N, C-alpha and C positions, 0 to 999 in steps of 0.2 A: 437091238433097238430098245430105247428107253420107253417105259410105260407112258411117260409124258408125251412122247412123240406119237404113240399109238392113239392116245386120247385126243390130242390136238388134230391128228389126221381124221379121226372119226367125227369130231365136231365140225371141222371144216367141210368134210364130205356131207354131213347131215344138212348143213346150211345150203350147200349147193344142191342137194337132193330136193329140199323143200322149195327152194327158189325155182329150180328147173320144172318141178311138177306144176307150180303155179303159172309159170310162163306157158307151158304146154296147154294147160287148161284155158288160159286166156286166149291163146291162138285159136283153139277150137271154138271157144265161146264167140269170138269176134267173127271168124270166118265160117263157122258151122261146118268145118272140114277137118277131119283128123288126119294129120300127116304122120305116117308111121316112122319115117326116118328121124323124126325128132327124138324118138326113143334112143336111137343110136347116139345122138348128140348128148343126151342125158348121161349115157354110160361114159362118154368121153369127159364130160364136165365133172362128173362125180369122181371118176378115176384120177384126173389131174388134181382135183381139190383135195382128195385124200393124200396123194403124194406130196403136194405142196404144203398142206397143213402139218404133215408129219416131219417136215424139215427135209424134204426130198429123199425120204427113206423108201425102201422097196421091201417086199417080202410077202410070205403067205398070209400073215395076219392082215396086212393091209389089202391084199387081194380079196380076202373074205369080206372085210369091211366094205370095200368098194362094191362088190357084187351085191351084198345085202342092201346097201343104201341105194343102189341103182334099182333093184327090184322094188324097194319101198317107194322110191320116187315115181316109178312108172305105174305102180299099183295105185298110189295116191292120185296121180293124174287121171287114171282110168276111172277111179271112184268119183272124182269131182266131175268128170265129163258125163258119166252115166247118170249121176245124181242130178245134174243140170237138166238132162233130157227128161228125167222122171218129174222134176219140179215143173217143167213146162207142160207136161201132160197133166199133172195135177191141177195146174192153174186153169186149164181148159175146163176142168170139172168143178172149179170153184174152191179147190183145196189150196190154202195159201200158207199154212204153217208147217213147213218141212224143216226140221233142224239141220244144221250143217253137218254135225257129227251124229250119225245114227249108230245103233248098236253094232258091235264088231261083226256079228254073223250076217247082218243085213248089208254092211259095207262089203264084206267078202262076196256076198251074193250079187251085189251090183257090179263088182269088178268082173265076176264070172259071166254075168249077162253081157257086159261090154265086150268081153273076149268072144263069147259065142256069136255076138252080132257081127264081129269082124275077126274071123279066125286068122287072117294073115298077120294080125297084131302080134301073135306069138313069135312069128319069124323075126320081127323087129326087136321084140323083147330079148330073144336069144342072142341076137347080134349085140345088143346093148350090154348084156351081161358078159359076153365074151370080151368086148372092148374094155369094160370095167375091170375084168380079170387080168387082162394083158398089161394095162398101163402100170399098175404097181408091181408087176412081176420083177423079181430079182434079176439083176444083170448077170448074164452068163459069161464066164471067163473062157476064152478060146486060146488055144496054144498053137 
C-alpha cells in the first residue's frame, strides 16, 4: 500500500471521527440522553471512511488507524458531553467562563468521570473498536 493511500485513509477517517463525535454530542445535547449504540456506529463510520479514503485498501496499518481514530472520536464525544454537564452545573453557580478546550489532564479526567458515571459505556466502546478493527481487515484467501 502506498504511503499516500495511508495518509488519505487517515485524513478521511479523521474527518469522519470529528464529524461523528460532534453528531453524538449534538444528539445528547438535544435529547439529554446518551445512546450507547451510537459508539458502534462511529466505529462503522470511521472504519469505512478509512477504507474509502485509502482507495479501498485493507491491512494492519489501516486497522490500527481506524481503531485509534474511533477511540479518539468516542473520547472526544465523551469529553464534550461531560464538559457540557459541567458547564451547566457551573452556570447554576454563576460561573460562565469555561473554555471549550481545557488542559489535556482535565480533559482526560472529564472523560474518565463520564465513563465512571456510566460504566456500560465501555461495552459499547469495545464493540465500536472491534468493528473499526474488522472493517479494514485484509481479505483472507480461501482455497
